[in-house]
N, C-alpha and C positions, 0 to 999 in steps of 0.2 A: 883704440876706438875703432870701430867698424866702418863708420860713415865719415867721408872727408867732409870738411867745412870749407867754406869759401866766403869771399866778399863779393857782392854784386853791386856795381855801380849803376845807378840810374840818375839821368838829368832831365830837367824840364824848366821851361821859361817861368812857370808860376810856382813859388815856394809853397803856397797854401795848398795847389792841387798836389804837389809832389808829398806833402805831409799827409794829406788824405789817402793818397795811393799807398803810401807806406803803412799807414793804419790798416787799410784793407788787407794788405799782404800779411801783416801780423796777426790780424784776426782770423785769416784763413789758414794760418800757420804755416805759410810759405816762407816766412822769415821770423827769426827769433827777436830781431830788433833792427832798427834803422837809425844811423847818426846823420842828421841833416845838416847841410851847410846852405844857408839860404842866399849866400852873395858869392857867386863865382863869376868869372868872365870866361866866355867861350869863343874861341876864334876857330873858324872852320871854313871849308869850301862847301857850298850848297848850290847846286844847279849853275855851276860855272862861275860864281861870285864869291868872294871871301866875305865872310860875315864876321862881325864882332859884337856879341850880344851878352847881356846879363842872363844867367841861369841860376838854378838852384841844383844841388847834388845831394843824393844820399848813398850812403855805404850800408848795404843790407848784410847781415850775418846769417848764413843759411847753410843748408846742406848742397853739396855740389849736384846732387841728383835732382834737386828741386828748381835748378836754373831753367830748364825747359818750361816748366809751369809758369815761373815768374815772367819769362820773355813772353809766353802767350798771354798773360794777363796785361802785360805793358802793351802788346800789339793791340789788344782789344780795348783797352781803357785811355791810352795815352793820346794827348792832342796832336803829337808830331806824326807826321807821315812815316818816319824812320826813327823811333826812339832809340837812344843809346841805352843799351843793357849789356853790360860786360862783366864777366866773372873772372875773379882771380883766386887761386887756392891759397888756403892758409897753411903755410908750411910747418908752422909750430905756434905754440902759445900756451896760456895757463889751461892745463887739462881740465880743470873744473869749468872754466869758461867754455871750452870746446864741447864738453859733455852737456852744458846747459844749452848751448845752441841746438844740439841734437834732440834733446829732452823737449824743447819749446817749438820744434817744427814737426811737421807730420812725416810719415814714411811716404815715400814716392809711390 
């Protein structure tokens, strides 16, 4: 397969907002799908203070080449000042599933 696939993780405080954001990305063909977890706990340092907050998380399956566009949409739409958007390459998997990811996403 010519196009590398990856998993992009995005978090948000509001699970409903994150589900809507995921739907937007799928509709725009920036992601083939998103697997949402609506109850995670995030411990992090922000502005000199350690925070401990509930959050939601989505794992988006997409093309590595679309990560900049996903990041741009997150910066544009996300309520956080600095949204978490990280990508991890998929090293292997079901060839038919990886092909489906490529078919369901747009070319960069």
